[in-house]
All heavy atoms as an XYZ file, in Angstrom:
825
protein
N     121.382    112.782     99.814
C     121.792    113.290    101.048
C     121.236    112.491    102.247
O     119.917    112.291    102.357
C     121.379    114.859    101.190
C     121.790    115.387    102.507
S     121.715    117.187    102.541
C     120.009    117.600    102.534
N     122.032    112.064    103.153
C     121.529    111.295    104.321
C     120.893    112.205    105.277
O     121.327    113.335    105.553
C     122.726    110.563    104.998
N     119.853    111.647    105.894
C     119.172    112.445    106.958
C     119.960    112.241    108.314
O     120.183    111.227    108.661
C     117.685    111.932    107.016
C     116.842    112.501    108.198
C     116.683    114.054    107.916
C     115.546    111.875    108.262
N     120.313    113.339    108.940
C     120.869    113.294    110.252
C     119.841    113.293    111.361
O     118.978    114.153    111.303
C     121.819    114.580    110.401
C     122.943    114.541    109.573
C     123.949    113.518    109.672
O     123.857    112.613    110.602
N     125.109    113.432    108.906
N     119.850    112.301    112.195
C     118.888    112.135    113.257
C     119.570    112.473    114.592
O     120.576    111.971    114.901
C     118.392    110.633    113.327
C     117.800    110.318    111.944
C     117.417    110.501    114.355
C     117.479    108.774    111.860
N     118.949    113.422    115.221
C     119.425    113.861    116.509
C     118.439    113.695    117.631
O     118.868    113.830    118.820
C     119.911    115.334    116.480
O     118.810    116.188    116.218
N     117.224    113.373    117.301
C     116.142    113.302    118.265
C     115.802    111.854    118.427
O     116.532    110.909    118.147
N     114.540    111.634    118.896
C     114.100    110.291    119.072
C     113.989    109.465    117.768
O     113.823    110.138    116.728
C     112.685    110.467    119.664
C     112.289    111.863    119.387
C     113.513    112.571    119.232
N     114.160    108.154    117.882
C     113.930    107.254    116.762
C     112.970    106.250    117.151
O     112.841    105.902    118.289
C     115.297    106.613    116.295
C     116.233    107.694    115.655
C     116.047    105.907    117.418
N     112.248    105.704    116.140
C     111.156    104.780    116.359
C     111.474    103.555    115.605
O     111.669    103.634    114.373
C     109.911    105.412    115.900
C     109.466    106.599    116.652
C     109.961    107.805    116.142
C     108.719    106.447    117.796
C     109.640    108.952    116.848
C     108.349    107.715    118.509
C     108.791    108.965    118.065
N     111.480    102.378    116.129
C     111.538    101.079    115.548
C     110.175    100.493    115.446
O     109.496    100.393    116.529
C     112.474    100.200    116.425
C     112.553     98.709    115.862
C     113.452     98.722    114.377
N     113.209     97.374    113.910
C     114.321     96.532    113.826
N     115.484     97.035    114.293
N     114.246     95.438    113.338
N     109.676    100.357    114.233
C     108.336     99.852    113.969
C     108.492     98.515    113.220
O     108.931     98.473    112.198
C     107.399    100.801    113.384
C     107.370    102.142    114.107
C     106.031    100.205    113.091
C     106.609    103.229    113.497
N     107.997     97.345    113.795
C     108.112     96.139    113.208
C     106.614     95.527    113.095
O     105.941     95.646    114.062
C     108.912     95.156    113.937
C     110.463     95.688    114.065
O     110.804     96.567    113.226
O     111.205     95.233    114.959
N     106.464     94.790    111.964
C     105.223     94.142    111.853
C     105.526     92.751    111.384
O     106.349     92.399    110.559
C     104.353     94.872    110.734
C     103.057     94.316    110.662
C     102.127     95.006    109.550
C     100.772     94.298    109.393
N      99.991     95.007    108.465
N     104.778     91.827    112.136
C     105.017     90.388    111.780
C     103.695     89.715    111.398
O     102.652     89.905    112.176
C     105.522     89.771    113.060
C     106.744     90.396    113.700
C     106.664     91.243    114.616
C     108.046     90.027    113.140
C     107.768     91.872    115.222
C     109.129     90.630    113.746
C     109.023     91.666    114.727
N     103.722     88.844    110.346
C     102.599     88.050    109.972
C     102.903     86.579    110.667
O     103.865     85.954    110.361
C     102.417     87.964    108.581
N     102.068     86.228    111.668
C     102.364     85.050    112.410
C     101.310     83.986    112.281
O     100.118     84.288    112.688
C     102.450     85.414    113.912
C     102.855     84.256    114.826
C     103.435     86.538    114.267
N     101.594     82.823    111.718
C     100.469     81.719    111.852
C      99.954     81.518    113.121
O     100.665     81.512    114.131
C     101.372     80.523    111.254
C     102.628     81.082    110.551
C     102.930     82.422    111.386
N      98.695     81.269    113.232
C      98.043     81.067    114.471
C      98.675     80.053    115.284
O      98.759     80.222    116.616
C      96.555     80.644    114.312
N      99.147     78.861    114.797
C      99.669     77.791    115.558
C     101.135     78.280    116.119
O     101.535     77.621    117.123
C      99.836     76.620    114.779
C     100.752     76.564    113.564
C     100.186     77.145    112.305
O      99.051     77.582    112.226
O     100.888     77.102    111.276
N     101.761     79.308    115.551
C     102.970     79.749    115.987
C     102.883     80.931    117.046
O     103.836     81.217    117.773
C     103.824     80.314    114.845
N     101.644     81.395    117.172
C     101.515     82.594    118.104
C     101.954     82.365    119.553
O     102.664     83.327    119.999
C     100.146     83.053    118.076
C      99.889     84.439    118.686
C     100.502     85.579    117.922
C      98.378     84.752    118.768
N     101.638     81.278    120.260
C     102.109     81.143    121.643
C     103.722     81.235    121.758
O     104.220     81.978    122.643
C     101.601     79.787    121.949
C     100.421     79.577    121.153
C     100.732     80.188    119.761
N     104.414     80.562    120.774
C     105.851     80.588    120.954
C     106.478     82.041    120.539
O     107.352     82.434    121.260
C     106.451     79.480    119.974
N     105.833     82.580    119.527
C     106.213     83.913    119.232
C     106.008     84.981    120.302
O     106.809     85.721    120.489
C     105.599     84.301    117.899
C     106.033     85.637    117.315
C     107.232     85.723    116.621
C     105.231     86.761    117.490
C     107.658     86.833    116.184
C     105.707     87.900    117.011
C     106.885     87.986    116.395
N     104.789     84.858    120.840
C     104.491     85.895    121.858
C     105.331     85.623    123.146
O     105.671     86.626    123.745
C     102.941     85.781    122.153
C     102.132     86.368    120.954
S     102.494     87.982    120.413
C     101.953     88.958    121.859
N     105.687     84.432    123.469
C     106.550     84.193    124.643
C     107.867     84.931    124.373
O     108.424     85.541    125.354
C     106.820     82.652    124.782
C     107.606     82.306    126.046
C     107.782     80.956    126.145
C     108.649     80.657    127.326
N     108.945     79.092    127.489
N     108.519     84.839    123.254
C     109.777     85.398    122.956
C     109.610     87.005    122.901
O     110.356     87.709    123.376
C     110.320     84.894    121.627
C     111.570     85.597    121.151
C     112.684     85.650    122.127
N     113.318     84.360    122.345
C     114.484     84.186    123.002
N     115.262     85.165    123.418
N     114.864     82.942    123.227
N     108.492     87.408    122.308
C     108.215     88.905    122.176
C     107.979     89.442    123.625
O     108.447     90.615    123.832
C     106.970     89.054    121.290
C     106.817     90.451    120.808
C     107.972     90.952    119.998
C     105.457     90.598    119.951
N     107.301     88.721    124.484
C     107.178     89.287    125.826
C     108.557     89.542    126.514
O     108.791     90.422    127.240
C     106.265     88.409    126.651
C     104.784     88.565    126.383
C     103.905     87.913    127.435
N     103.759     86.539    127.241
C     102.993     85.948    126.284
N     102.341     86.685    125.520
N     103.042     84.591    126.205
N     109.449     88.398    126.319
C     110.837     88.577    126.895
C     111.500     89.878    126.389
O     112.032     90.677    127.162
C     111.654     87.374    126.558
C     113.080     87.553    127.193
C     113.464     87.199    128.421
C     114.194     88.117    126.582
N     114.783     87.582    128.592
C     115.208     88.229    127.479
C     114.352     88.709    125.218
C     116.457     88.692    127.172
C     115.587     89.188    125.006
C     116.605     89.198    125.904
N     111.516     90.151    124.998
C     112.165     91.183    124.435
C     111.463     92.529    124.836
O     112.295     93.465    125.084
C     112.335     91.128    122.919
C     113.300     92.057    122.322
C     111.092     91.190    122.237
C     114.760     91.938    122.601
N     110.220     92.490    124.946
C     109.472     93.694    125.365
C     109.857     94.143    126.753
O     110.182     95.251    127.072
C     107.926     93.417    125.358
C     107.068     94.539    125.790
O     107.275     95.685    125.190
O     106.280     94.355    126.658
N     109.992     93.184    127.691
C     110.481     93.471    129.058
C     111.963     93.905    129.143
O     112.294     94.807    129.793
C     110.268     92.379    130.008
C     108.850     91.990    130.260
C     108.595     90.811    130.970
O     109.521     90.067    131.372
N     107.296     90.450    131.426
N     112.775     93.199    128.256
C     114.253     93.631    128.325
C     114.332     94.985    127.800
O     115.241     95.736    128.290
C     115.017     92.588    127.396
N     113.696     95.244    126.642
C     113.878     96.638    126.074
C     113.386     97.729    127.071
O     113.915     98.790    127.116
C     113.147     96.714    124.674
C     113.765     95.995    123.649
C     112.841     96.088    122.284
C     115.222     96.250    123.315
N     112.310     97.466    127.632
C     111.671     98.552    128.555
C     112.562     98.825    129.601
O     112.534     99.942    130.228
C     110.259     98.052    129.068
N     113.483     98.022    130.014
C     114.389     98.204    131.192
C     115.674     98.975    130.700
O     116.421     99.342    131.561
C     114.800     96.841    131.843
N     115.848     99.083    129.404
C     117.226     99.740    128.999
C     117.063    101.245    128.907
O     116.008    101.794    128.665
C     117.546     99.059    127.592
C     117.775     97.672    127.555
C     118.052     97.170    126.143
C     119.001     97.274    128.458
N     118.232    101.904    129.271
C     118.240    103.354    129.124
C     117.875    103.881    127.785
O     118.276    103.353    126.786
C     119.670    103.641    129.373
C     120.264    102.418    130.133
C     119.455    101.354    129.641
N     117.093    104.915    127.757
C     116.654    105.536    126.454
C     115.482    105.059    125.924
O     114.897    105.577    124.973
N     114.840    103.865    126.476
C     113.615    103.432    125.973
C     112.415    104.275    126.523
O     112.168    104.260    127.695
C     113.350    101.919    126.281
S     111.883    101.248    125.601
N     111.775    105.013    125.632
C     110.738    105.879    126.086
C     109.368    105.244    126.123
O     108.542    105.457    127.027
C     110.673    107.126    125.130
C     111.846    108.007    125.312
C     111.605    109.294    124.482
N     112.642    110.305    124.820
C     112.725    111.390    124.111
N     111.989    111.636    123.052
N     113.661    112.297    124.393
N     109.102    104.355    125.084
C     107.895    103.659    125.122
C     108.019    102.286    124.336
O     109.017    102.371    123.446
C     106.757    104.411    124.559
C     106.886    104.811    123.176
C     105.513    105.531    122.662
O     104.456    105.070    122.968
N     105.736    106.637    121.892
N     107.300    101.331    124.559
C     107.347    100.003    123.948
C     106.036     99.423    123.916
O     105.415     99.164    124.970
C     108.378     99.192    124.674
C     108.718     97.930    124.096
O     108.401     97.690    122.910
N     109.386     97.012    124.763
N     105.407     99.189    122.679
C     104.051     98.819    122.614
C     104.038     97.576    121.691
O     104.773     97.452    120.698
C     103.178     99.856    121.951
S     103.216    101.452    122.701
N     103.062     96.576    122.087
C     102.949     95.436    121.341
C     101.424     95.368    120.977
O     100.629     95.527    121.937
C     103.357     94.151    121.983
C     103.010     92.865    121.270
C     104.791     94.148    122.319
N     101.069     95.224    119.657
C      99.672     95.210    119.253
C      99.451     93.942    118.457
O     100.365     93.541    117.660
C      99.409     96.482    118.452
C      99.577     97.721    119.358
S      99.917     99.210    118.333
C     101.719     98.808    118.076
N      98.243     93.417    118.504
C      97.840     92.268    117.661
C      96.503     92.496    116.937
O      95.641     93.135    117.503
C      97.941     90.924    118.383
O      96.893     91.017    119.416
C      99.199     90.689    118.982
N      96.311     91.733    115.895
C      95.036     91.750    115.196
C      94.927     90.354    114.526
O      95.932     89.835    114.027
C      94.746     92.850    114.322
C      95.494     92.673    112.967
C      95.011     93.694    111.823
O      93.898     94.207    111.916
O      95.789     93.919    111.004
N      93.695     89.769    114.539
C      93.484     88.548    113.794
C      93.302     88.762    112.426
O      92.436     89.625    112.040
C      92.405     87.798    114.485
C      91.949     86.489    113.762
C      92.934     85.410    114.396
N      92.900     84.174    113.665
C      92.708     83.009    114.136
N      92.546     82.838    115.497
N      92.563     81.933    113.376
N      93.886     88.105    111.418
C      93.649     88.216    110.015
C      93.584     86.839    109.387
O      94.624     86.353    108.976
C      94.860     89.075    109.419
O      94.659     89.183    108.039
N      92.408     86.325    109.340
C      92.234     84.985    108.802
C      92.850     83.898    109.617
O      92.662     83.907    110.874
N      93.782     83.147    108.947
C      94.555     82.112    109.789
C      95.786     82.674    110.377
O      96.541     81.783    110.954
C      94.788     80.938    108.791
O      95.650     81.414    107.798
N      95.974     83.974    110.284
C      97.295     84.525    110.880
C      96.917     85.569    111.882
O      95.760     85.987    111.915
C      98.068     85.187    109.690
C      98.784     84.214    108.809
C      99.650     84.887    107.849
O      99.309     86.066    107.499
O     100.645     84.348    107.426
N      97.903     86.036    112.554
C      97.876     87.157    113.405
C      98.881     88.200    112.972
O      99.919     87.803    112.599
C      98.137     86.800    114.893
C      97.040     86.144    115.602
C      96.870     84.713    115.470
C      96.154     86.791    116.425
C      95.890     84.016    116.081
C      95.152     86.183    117.044
C      95.070     84.768    116.810
N      98.378     89.478    112.802
C      99.306     90.545    112.539
C      99.797     90.952    114.020
O      98.954     91.434    114.823
C      98.700     91.669    111.771
C      98.275     91.184    110.426
O      99.134     90.504    109.768
N      97.211     91.579    109.911
N     101.095     91.039    114.128
C     101.652     91.539    115.464
C     102.544     92.770    115.043
O     103.446     92.612    114.210
C     102.394     90.468    116.139
C     103.048     91.102    117.436
C     101.596     89.325    116.451
N     102.203     93.995    115.690
C     103.133     95.123    115.410
C     103.687     95.461    116.724
O     103.193     95.470    117.793
C     102.152     96.190    114.892
N     104.973     96.088    116.608
C     105.635     96.494    117.851
C     106.108     97.974    117.487
O     106.494     98.286    116.316
C     106.884     95.694    118.238
O     107.846     95.541    117.141
C     106.430     94.216    118.482
N     106.166     98.723    118.424
C     106.688    100.218    118.330
C     107.531    100.401    119.475
O     107.070    100.278    120.667
C     105.542    101.159    118.308
C     106.076    102.615    118.257
C     105.209    103.440    117.109
C     105.987    103.316    119.564
N     108.775    100.762    119.290
C     109.715    101.207    120.344
C     110.173    102.573    120.022
O     110.708    102.747    118.932
C     110.868    100.216    120.534
C     111.749    100.626    121.722
C     110.320     98.667    120.618
N     110.112    103.509    121.010
C     110.659    104.844    120.860
C     111.890    104.905    121.749
O     111.864    104.591    122.844
C     109.575    105.949    121.236
C     110.265    107.344    121.160
C     109.335    108.343    121.716
O     108.209    108.032    122.277
O     109.698    109.473    121.807
N     112.942    105.320    120.988
C     114.250    105.467    121.677
C     114.587    106.917    121.747
O     114.219    107.828    120.829
C     115.387    104.772    120.892
C     115.208    103.258    120.886
C     114.674    102.482    119.870
C     115.557    102.411    121.988
N     114.631    101.204    120.415
C     115.124    101.091    121.596
C     116.089    102.613    123.339
C     115.328    100.039    122.441
C     116.133    101.533    124.182
C     115.786    100.252    123.735
N     115.085    107.439    122.824
C     115.551    108.807    123.063
C     116.428    109.353    121.955
O     116.412    110.507    121.658
C     116.133    109.006    124.430
N     117.272    108.489    121.419
C     118.347    108.903    120.442
C     118.801    107.731    119.693
O     118.591    106.518    120.121
C     119.447    109.483    121.153
O     120.165    108.631    121.931
N     119.521    107.862    118.583
C     119.971    106.811    117.852
C     121.093    106.136    118.666
O     121.196    104.803    118.601
C     120.738    107.481    116.619
C     120.002    108.655    116.531
C     119.549    109.176    117.874
N     121.853    106.827    119.468
C     122.870    106.199    120.371
C     122.296    105.238    121.325
O     122.767    104.165    121.604
C     123.686    107.348    121.028
C     124.498    108.165    120.120
C     123.585    109.276    119.415
O     122.529    109.624    119.924
O     124.056    109.785    118.360
N     121.166    105.593    121.979
C     120.453    104.778    122.891
C     119.943    103.515    122.191
O     120.193    102.343    122.873
C     119.306    105.512    123.512
N     119.473    103.587    121.041
C     118.976    102.404    120.314
C     120.107    101.520    119.939
O     120.099    100.276    120.153
C     118.241    103.010    119.033
C     117.677    101.675    118.285
S     116.998    102.052    116.743
C     118.565    102.461    115.892
N     121.272    102.129    119.554
C     122.439    101.371    119.112
C     123.027    100.630    120.350
O     123.359     99.392    120.189
C     123.545    102.211    118.516
N     123.036    101.317    121.614
C     123.527    100.643    122.704
C     122.620     99.437    123.093
O     123.049     98.371    123.549
C     123.590    101.601    123.904
N     121.246     99.663    123.052
C     120.313     98.556    123.394
C     120.504     97.428    122.370
O     120.458     96.244    122.744
C     118.900     99.121    123.306
N     120.640     97.716    121.066
C     120.829     96.615    120.063
C     122.039     95.866    120.320
O     122.030     94.634    120.338
C     120.980     97.275    118.771
C     121.122     96.206    117.637
C     121.300     96.873    116.144
N     119.929     97.177    115.823
C     119.538     98.045    114.916
N     120.514     98.797    114.283
N     118.346     98.293    114.595
N     123.140     96.440    120.814
C     124.320     95.760    121.135
C     124.087     94.910    122.334
O     124.602     93.644    122.412
C     125.540     96.745    121.275
N     123.471     95.307    123.319
C     123.159     94.525    124.547
C     122.391     93.411    124.278
O     122.579     92.301    124.766
C     122.586     95.411    125.659
C     122.492     94.669    126.997
C     122.074     95.678    128.123
O     122.190     96.897    128.019
N     121.551     95.127    129.184
N     121.317     93.614    123.572
C     120.339     92.438    123.176
C     121.115     91.450    122.291
O     121.018     90.236    122.516
C     119.133     92.951    122.534
C     118.331     93.786    123.497
C     118.306     91.753    121.913
C     117.788     93.095    124.701
N     121.948     91.917    121.411
C     122.730     91.062    120.598
C     123.769     90.177    121.354
O     123.888     88.970    120.987
C     123.543     91.739    119.436
O     122.731     92.387    118.518
N     124.378     90.731    122.302
C     125.228     89.958    123.299
C     124.448     88.858    123.994
O     124.861     87.766    124.158
C     125.927     90.873    124.247
C     127.144     91.626    123.637
C     127.967     92.320    124.759
N     127.166     93.314    125.509
C     126.952     94.511    125.185
N     127.473     95.087    124.034
N     126.306     95.378    125.976
N     123.280     89.253    124.502
C     122.465     88.403    125.151
C     122.046     87.105    124.304
O     122.137     85.977    124.626
C     121.169     88.973    125.765
C     120.266     87.985    126.464
N     120.466     87.542    127.632
C     119.206     87.339    125.977
C     119.556     86.753    128.042
N     118.742     86.569    126.975
N     121.637     87.477    123.051
C     121.363     86.423    122.151
C     122.492     85.531    121.681
O     122.324     84.281    121.798
C     120.777     87.081    120.757
C     119.426     87.607    120.775
C     118.890     88.277    119.663
C     118.521     87.340    121.817
C     117.634     88.790    119.677
C     117.306     87.806    121.810
C     116.797     88.532    120.763
O     115.525     89.073    120.744
N     123.565     86.108    121.629
C     124.841     85.255    121.389
C     125.122     84.380    122.613
O     125.531     83.162    122.391
C     126.021     86.111    121.228
N     125.042     84.907    123.754
C     125.232     84.076    124.989
C     124.189     82.922    125.120
O     124.506     81.793    125.507
C     125.242     84.940    126.322
C     126.433     85.860    126.489
C     126.104     86.947    127.426
O     125.098     86.847    128.197
O     126.943     87.884    127.617
N     123.090     83.205    124.696
C     121.888     82.304    124.673
C     121.867     81.233    123.665
O     121.311     80.203    123.637
C     120.588     83.054    124.794
C     119.335     82.297    124.903
C     118.140     83.152    124.810
O     118.200     84.257    124.371
O     117.120     82.655    125.336
N     122.585     81.600    122.449
C     122.609     80.891    121.322
C     121.289     81.000    120.533
O     120.984     80.044    119.860
N     120.695     82.102    120.660
C     119.445     82.358    119.897
C     119.739     83.070    118.662
O     120.387     84.052    118.624
C     118.483     83.195    120.949
C     117.236     83.499    120.353
C     116.248     82.602    120.213
C     116.933     84.796    119.834
C     115.021     82.901    119.517
C     115.783     85.192    119.273
C     114.740     84.188    119.142
N     119.094     82.603    117.621
C     119.154     83.237    116.231
C     117.711     83.742    115.921
O     116.949     82.894    115.554
C     119.737     82.259    115.275
C     119.807     82.759    113.911
O     119.207     83.870    113.567
O     120.496     82.129    113.032
N     117.440     84.947    115.941
C     116.085     85.465    115.691
C     115.626     85.150    114.285
O     114.523     84.775    114.029
C     116.314     86.973    115.795
C     117.463     87.273    116.579
C     118.329     86.096    116.429
N     116.517     85.168    113.286
C     116.158     84.901    111.871
C     115.698     83.447    111.832
O     114.717     83.097    111.200
C     117.346     85.125    110.970
O     117.722     86.608    111.088
C     116.906     84.948    109.548
N     116.498     82.501    112.341
C     116.138     81.158    112.271
C     114.874     80.847    113.087
O     114.000     79.995    112.636
C     117.302     80.244    112.930
C     117.031     78.724    112.795
C     116.211     78.168    113.833
O     116.223     78.638    114.971
O     115.528     77.256    113.509
N     114.629     81.596    114.264
C     113.456     81.406    115.111
C     112.178     81.681    114.219
O     111.216     80.946    114.182
C     113.575     82.245    116.272
C     112.353     82.253    117.118
C     111.980     81.146    117.926
C     111.597     83.345    117.170
C     110.941     81.203    118.743
C     110.464     83.419    117.996
C     110.079     82.393    118.824
N     112.231     82.815    113.543
C     111.106     83.269    112.727
C     110.904     82.343    111.547
O     109.721     82.019    111.235
C     111.165     84.750    112.324
C     110.984     85.767    113.488
S     110.943     87.405    113.131
C     112.371     87.759    112.319
N     111.996     81.936    110.872
C     111.905     81.068    109.740
C     111.117     79.759    110.188
O     110.286     79.194    109.600
C     113.231     80.774    109.162
C     113.238     79.936    107.939
C     114.563     79.732    107.326
C     114.566     78.881    106.093
N     115.872     78.661    105.509
N     111.690     79.149    111.308
C     111.070     77.946    111.862
C     109.587     78.061    112.127
O     108.791     77.094    111.816
C     111.896     77.518    113.053
C     111.483     76.128    113.686
C     112.426     75.652    114.796
N     112.936     76.613    115.541
C     112.470     77.174    116.667
N     111.260     76.683    117.088
N     113.067     78.045    117.344
N     109.173     79.192    112.643
C     107.741     79.389    112.970
C     106.976     79.818    111.790
O     105.762     79.860    111.807
C     107.601     80.442    114.083
C     108.209     80.028    115.434
C     107.986     81.228    116.384
C     107.606     78.880    116.018
N     107.547     80.109    110.674
C     106.800     80.645    109.491
C     106.337     82.102    109.621
O     105.337     82.486    109.041
N     107.091     82.939    110.344
C     106.756     84.313    110.610
C     107.450     85.079    109.568
O     108.514     84.904    109.178
C     107.262     84.736    111.921
C     107.122     86.231    112.263
C     106.576     83.878    113.123
N     106.648     85.955    108.846
C     107.139     86.945    108.048
C     107.209     88.369    108.735
O     106.398     88.714    109.380
C     106.233     87.065    106.687
C     106.201     85.817    106.013
C     105.280     85.878    104.719
N     104.027     86.612    104.931
C     102.905     86.124    105.305
N     102.753     84.948    105.904
N     101.763     86.936    105.416
N     108.405     89.040    108.404
C     108.564     90.218    109.126
C     108.781     91.395    108.182
O     109.383     91.235    106.990
C     109.801     90.162    110.067
N     108.296     92.531    108.627
C     108.591     93.874    107.902
C     109.048     94.793    108.992
O     108.193     95.172    109.811
C     107.288     94.410    107.216
C     107.493     95.696    106.471
O     108.644     96.074    106.284
O     106.393     96.318    106.155
N     110.297     95.201    108.972
C     110.853     95.976    110.033
C     111.430     97.352    109.476
O     111.982     97.383    108.421
C     112.013     95.224    110.668
C     111.618     93.811    111.191
S     113.096     92.947    111.871
C     112.254     91.526    112.473
N     111.300     98.289    110.272
C     111.693     99.685    109.931
C     112.134    100.582    111.009
O     111.594    100.364    112.180
N     113.020    101.499    110.609
C     113.427    102.448    111.663
C     113.038    103.873    111.058
O     113.267    104.156    109.888
C     115.122    102.443    111.651
C     115.733    103.396    112.583
C     115.265    103.068    114.086
C     117.223    103.199    112.541
N     112.383    104.664    111.880
C     111.793    105.853    111.633
C     112.274    107.001    112.563
O     112.564    106.776    113.589
C     110.277    105.765    111.640
C     109.625    104.720    110.728
C     109.613    103.426    111.099
C     109.036    105.129    109.487
C     108.998    102.571    110.224
C     108.492    104.243    108.739
C     108.528    102.878    108.970
N     112.332    108.169    111.971
C     112.649    109.328    112.733
C     111.599    110.360    112.757
O     110.881    110.518    111.688
C     113.975    109.942    112.175
N     111.288    111.095    113.797
C     110.265    112.074    113.770
C     110.744    113.276    112.809
O     111.917    113.533    112.606
N     109.815    113.926    112.218
C     110.091    114.989    111.288
C     109.473    116.232    111.737
O     108.586    116.272    112.537
C     109.747    114.685    109.910
C     110.618    113.701    109.233
C     108.274    114.398    109.804
């Protein structure tokens, strides 16, 4: 049985970023952080980092007011990426970034 989500949703992503790739990765992450914060329904947006040997662990948490707000934001960001010719998957692959991304609902 699928869980029906009617309240806030949380996007929590964790990235393992090689130290040499951190400046380029953080530049892109700062852009997306600012873009998301300006969109309707974004309640909070946090970026956290920790050093782990030769890598950095970067975690992001975005709280959306509803699944609909998150879907609208995703569509807007996807349009921007298409106009810019930016491919997030290729970008992370080129930098050697490993990602673990998830969508969570409050219970």
